[in-house]
N, C-alpha and C positions, 0 to 999 in steps of 0.2 A: 525471590525471583530465581527461576531455574537457569539452566544453561541456555545461552543464546542459540537459536536455530536459524538456519538460512533458508529463505524462500525466494520465489521469483514471481513477479507480476505477470499475469497472463498476457498483458499488452506487449511485453518484451519478446514473446514468442508467438504473436498472434497469427502470423503467416504460416508458421509450422503447424500450429494447432488446427488451422483451417484445412491444411493439406492432409494431415494425419493426426487426429486428436489423441487417440490412445497411444500411438507410437511416440509422439512427442512427449507425453507424460512419462513414458518409460525411459526415454533418453535423459530427461531431466533428473529422474531418480537415480539413474546410473551415474550421472555426472556428480551427484552428491547433494543435490537440493533436497531438503526435507519437506517442503511444502510449496503450494502455489496459491496466489491471491487471485481468485477468479473475478471476471468482469461481467458476469451475467450471461456469458456464452458457454454453455455446457456441452458442446459437441452434439447437440440433439438428443442427449441421453436424459431419461427420466431420473429423478433423484436417487432411487434405489439402484438403478443401473450404473449411475456415475459412482455411487459409493462402492459398488463391487469392483469397478475398474480401479478406483483409487487404492482400495485394499490390495488389489492384485499387483499394482506397480509399486506400491510402498510409498505413496505420497500422502501428506496431510493437506487439509484445506486451511491455510492461514486465516483467510477472511474471504468474504464475498462482497464485491462492490456492486451497487445497484443505483439506478436513477432514483431520485426522491419519491417518485410516484409508486415505485415498487415497495419501498420501505414504509410509506404512509398507509399502505393497504395491509391491515393486520392479518388478512387471510392470503396475502400475496405468496407467489411461488418461491420467492427468495427465502422465505422462512422454511418452506418445505425442504429446499436444498440444504439450508443451514443445519437442520436437524438430521437429515439423512447422512450428511457428511461429517457429523460431529463437530461442526464449526460453530463457535460461539461469538463470532465477531462479524458484523456487517458494516459496510462503509458507504459513504456517498461523497460527492463533490458538488459544490455550487459555485464553481469558478467562472462566474459570469462577468462581462465587462462592467456591469453596474454594481459589483460587489461593494466597492467603497461607499457608494451612496445608500445601499440597502442592506448593510451588514446586520442591522438590528432585525429586519424581517427574516433574513436567512438564518440568524441565530434562533429565532422563534421556530422556524420550520425544523431545525435540527433538534430542538428540545422536544418537539412533537415526535420526530422519528425515534429519538432515544427512548421516549416513553412507550411507544408501540413496540419497539424492539425488546425492551425489558418485559413487556407483557407476553412476548413470545419466547422468553427465556434466553435471549441473546443480548449482546452488548453492541451499541452503536458507537462508531467513531467517525469523526470528520476528516476527510482527506483533502489537503491543500494542494494547490498548484502555485503559480507565481502571482496571479492577479490580486490575490488576497493581501499582498504587501503594498498596495496603493496607499499613499499618504492621505490621511484624512485629518485636516486640522493640524494638530501638533503630534499626531501619532500615526500608527499604521492600522489599516482597516482590520488586519488579522488579529492584532492585539485587542482591539475594541470588540471584535466579534467573539473572541475566546472569553473575554470578561463577561459578555452577555450570555454566553452559553452556561456559565457557572462551572464550578469545579467538578460537578457530577457527570458531565458529558465528556467522553473520552475523545482523543485525537488519534488520527493516523498520520503522524508527522511524515511529510516527504521533504527530507532535508535538502535534496538536490533542487527541487523546485523552489524551495525557500531561497537557496543560493542564487538561482536564476532569476528570482524575483528581486534580487538586490540587497538581501540582508546577509549578515555574517552567519554562516551555518552553525558555528560553534555556539555563538550567543543564542541563536534560535533554539538549539537543542538544550542548552542549559535551562532555558525557561520552560520548554514544552515537553521534554522527554518524560518527566514524571507523570504526565497525563497520557502518554502514548505507548500502549503495550506493543504495537508493531510500528516499525520505522522503515520507510522506503529510502534506499540509498542508491546513488548512481554517480556518474561522473560526466563532466562536460568540458568543452574547450573554451577558449576566450570569447568565442562567438555564441556561447550558450547552446552549442550543438552537442547532442549525446555522443559519448565515446565510451570505450571499455574502461572498466575500473582500473585506476592507476595510470591512465593515459592523459588525464585532464587536470582541471584546476581544483577539484574537490579535496578538502583536507581529510582524506579517508583514514589515515592512521589515527588522527585525533578523534574522528568520529567513532572508529572501532573501539578505542579505549573507553569512550563514553558509554557505548551500548552494552559492553560486556557486563553481565550481572544486573542490568537495569532495564533491558527490553526483552520481550519474549521472542520476537522475530525481527531479523533484519532482512528486508525483501528487496531484491534487485529490480530497479526501474531502468529500463533501457528502451531504445527504439532502433531497429535495424531494418534493412531491406530484406525481402524474401530470400531465403537461401543462406543468409549470414547470421541468423538469430542463434541457432544452436551452437555453432562454433564460438560465437561471441560469449554465450552463456558459459561455455566450458572455460574460456579464458578468464572470465570474471570470477568464477568460483575458485579457480586456481589462485587468483590474486588474493581472495579472501582467506585462503589457506596460508598464504604468506603473512597475512595480518593476524593469523591464529584465531580467525572468526569462524572458520569452517573446518570440520574434521577431515 
């Protein structure tokens, strides 16, 4: 495993991207972020056009998130973007209220997406939120779901959402980090509201120690009002430098 790189989830800067897509990417690169995890909104740019913009600003594409319908279509545009952006990881989430009751069916859908992604030369990973940690019998739906996936299907572990789902984030990472090439990190207060890194309840120093040398990307997950996103992103990467996670 190479050096840990720092990325940001497009959701964390969604308002800024809508206002000035290319300008926001440039600011993120200038702040020190190495990549972005796109969420299926590419600023209205075609794959080759976006690739040229990314090269110009100096950002990589950590991963591309898509709804399941996009990943189940072997000829879907998400794969065109993945290849144009030299991105080899696609993700989805099935965080539905019925996840606990239907985790087996969701696992089967993910195995299908993983097979189609592999056929397109990319890797599929499942991104969790908090609902996956519903208790089912004597266990958690997420644990049962991951067992149904099999070890061959990768995970996009979101350690903050796991914490907000009620589980110990360190225990969660201990189990699932080996299957997760990219990890979403963040911070929240006692009411499970997003806050800047280092301002909340997340055990970020312990998480940082676990990720170094074991994950490819640590990706900031955050949510802010319009106008607050980029200053917040700057504060967060400054904190990651204090933890010696970012250059």
